[in-house]
C-alpha positions as CSV (number, residue, x, y, z in Angstrom):
1,M,141.0,172.1,-53.7
2,D,140.5,175.9,-53.3
3,W,136.9,175.5,-54.2
4,M,136.4,173.3,-51.1
5,K,137.8,176.1,-48.9
6,E,135.5,178.6,-50.6
7,L,132.5,176.3,-50.1
8,A,133.4,175.8,-46.4
9,A,133.7,179.5,-45.9
10,L,130.1,180.2,-47.2
11,P,127.4,180.9,-44.7
12,K,125.6,177.6,-43.6
13,T,122.2,178.4,-45.2
14,L,123.8,179.3,-48.5
15,R,126.0,176.2,-48.5
16,A,122.9,174.1,-47.6
17,T,120.8,175.5,-50.5
18,L,123.7,175.2,-53.0
19,I,124.2,171.6,-52.0
20,A,120.5,170.8,-52.1
21,A,120.2,172.4,-55.6
22,L,123.3,170.5,-56.8
23,V,121.9,167.1,-55.5
24,L,118.5,167.8,-57.2
25,L,120.3,168.8,-60.4
26,V,122.3,165.6,-60.5
27,A,119.1,163.6,-59.9
28,L,117.4,165.5,-62.7
29,I,120.3,164.8,-65.0
30,L,120.1,161.0,-64.2
31,V,116.4,160.9,-64.7
32,N,116.8,162.7,-68.0
33,Q,119.1,159.9,-69.4
34,P,116.3,157.5,-70.5
35,L,114.4,160.4,-72.1
36,Q,117.1,161.0,-74.7
37,T,115.9,159.6,-78.0
38,G,116.2,160.4,-81.6
39,S,113.1,162.6,-81.4
40,A,114.2,164.1,-78.1
41,P,118.0,164.3,-78.2
42,Q,118.0,166.6,-75.1
43,G,115.4,164.6,-73.2
44,I,113.0,166.7,-71.2
45,V,114.5,169.9,-72.6
46,S,113.5,168.8,-76.1
47,F,109.9,168.4,-74.8
48,Q,110.1,171.8,-73.2
49,M,111.2,173.3,-76.5
50,A,108.7,171.4,-78.7
51,G,106.7,174.4,-79.9
52,T,104.1,172.4,-81.7
53,A,101.7,169.5,-81.0
54,D,103.4,167.5,-83.8
55,Q,106.8,167.9,-82.2
56,A,105.5,167.1,-78.7
57,H,103.6,164.0,-80.1
58,A,106.8,162.7,-81.8
59,I,108.7,163.0,-78.6
60,L,105.9,161.3,-76.6
61,R,105.9,158.4,-79.2
62,S,109.6,158.0,-78.7
63,W,109.1,157.7,-75.0
64,R,106.4,155.0,-75.2
65,S,108.6,152.2,-73.7
66,G,108.5,153.7,-70.2
67,G,109.9,157.1,-71.0
68,E,106.6,158.9,-70.1
69,L,107.0,157.7,-66.5
70,W,110.6,159.2,-66.4
71,A,109.2,162.4,-67.9
72,H,106.6,162.7,-65.2
73,I,109.2,161.9,-62.5
74,S,111.5,164.6,-64.1
75,L,108.7,167.2,-64.0
76,W,107.7,166.4,-60.5
77,L,111.3,166.4,-59.3
78,D,111.7,169.8,-61.0
79,F,109.0,171.1,-58.7
80,L,111.5,170.4,-55.8
81,F,114.4,171.8,-57.7
82,I,112.8,175.1,-58.5
83,P,112.7,176.5,-55.0
84,A,116.1,175.0,-54.2
85,Y,117.8,176.8,-57.2
86,V,115.8,180.0,-56.7
87,L,116.7,180.2,-53.0
88,A,120.4,179.3,-53.7
89,L,120.7,182.0,-56.4
90,I,119.0,184.7,-54.3
91,Q,121.2,183.8,-51.3
92,L,124.3,183.9,-53.6
93,T,123.2,187.3,-54.8
94,R,122.9,188.6,-51.3
95,H,126.3,187.0,-50.4
96,F,128.1,188.6,-53.4
97,T,126.6,192.0,-52.6
98,R,126.7,192.1,-48.8
99,D,129.7,194.4,-48.7
100,R,128.4,196.6,-51.6
101,P,126.4,199.3,-49.9
102,G,126.0,201.5,-52.9
103,V,122.6,202.4,-54.3
104,R,123.6,201.1,-57.8
105,E,124.8,197.8,-56.4
106,R,121.6,197.3,-54.4
107,M,119.5,198.2,-57.5
108,V,121.4,195.7,-59.6
109,A,121.0,193.0,-56.9
110,R,117.3,193.6,-56.8
111,W,117.1,193.1,-60.6
112,I,119.1,190.0,-60.4
113,R,116.9,188.6,-57.7
114,A,113.8,189.5,-59.7
115,L,115.2,187.7,-62.7
116,F,115.7,184.5,-60.6
117,V,112.2,184.7,-59.2
118,A,110.7,185.3,-62.6
119,A,112.7,182.3,-63.9
120,G,111.4,180.1,-61.1
121,L,107.7,181.2,-61.6
122,S,108.1,180.6,-65.3
123,D,109.6,177.2,-64.6
124,I,106.6,176.3,-62.4
125,T,104.2,177.5,-65.1
126,E,106.1,175.5,-67.8
127,N,106.0,172.3,-65.7
128,I,102.2,172.6,-65.2
129,L,101.8,173.2,-69.0
130,L,104.0,170.2,-69.8
131,L,102.1,167.9,-67.4
132,N,99.0,168.9,-69.2
133,N,100.5,168.3,-72.6
134,F,100.9,164.5,-72.4
135,N,97.5,163.4,-73.7
136,P,97.0,164.8,-76.3
137,P,99.5,167.5,-77.0
138,T,98.1,170.7,-78.3
139,D,99.8,173.6,-80.2
140,V,98.7,176.2,-77.7
141,V,100.1,174.3,-74.7
142,S,103.3,173.3,-76.5
143,L,103.9,176.8,-77.6
144,S,103.1,178.2,-74.2
145,A,105.4,175.8,-72.5
146,T,108.2,176.7,-74.9
147,I,107.7,180.4,-74.2
148,C,107.8,179.8,-70.5
149,A,111.0,177.7,-71.0
150,L,112.6,180.6,-73.0
151,I,111.6,183.1,-70.3
152,K,113.1,180.8,-67.6
153,Y,116.4,180.3,-69.5
154,T,116.6,184.0,-70.3
155,G,116.0,185.0,-66.7
156,L,118.6,182.5,-65.4
157,T,121.2,183.5,-68.0
158,L,120.8,187.2,-67.4
159,G,120.7,186.7,-63.6
160,I,123.9,184.6,-63.6
161,A,125.5,187.1,-66.0
162,G,124.6,189.8,-63.5
163,L,126.1,187.8,-60.7
164,V,129.3,187.4,-62.7
165,I,129.4,191.2,-63.3
166,V,128.7,192.0,-59.6
167,R,131.5,189.6,-58.5
168,A,133.9,190.8,-61.2
169,S,133.3,194.4,-60.3
170,R,134.9,194.0,-56.9
171,R,138.3,195.6,-56.5
172,H,139.0,193.2,-53.6
173,P,138.1,189.6,-52.7
174,L,134.8,189.0,-51.0
175,A,135.5,189.1,-47.2
176,H,134.4,186.0,-45.4
177,G,132.6,186.2,-42.1
């Protein structure tokens, strides 16, 4: 239960945004369950990565029995999740670097925060594109949504890797307080 002590020791705003992001993530995972079909084995993620109108159309056909409603719910719920995860990750970056006054550490933290903001903006753009790709799907919108999804996942992956590096580079544990 050390993680419970770690969570309790976090600043209240960081703890609140982490919990909000986690609750919304769990809700998105639950909403995604009915979207997993043979054409969309990863649910909404398959729709995000459908780079062509044909792939998107096949996914939409597999969702005909109520799945489109769940897909819309997922995309609209994601609009709430985006600011929650971006704020949580930015606050986590500040928390991990608060006792790192060096110029290099501040520069790395700025890049990490920029990656998280870019991921969030790309996620918003992707959701708008996906909402416009239901009837009928087009190659341009499908490919654009896929590119936005790739930018989002790349930004999140690189940003989280940066956080791991910042955290691992400490020679002493993060001081609480």
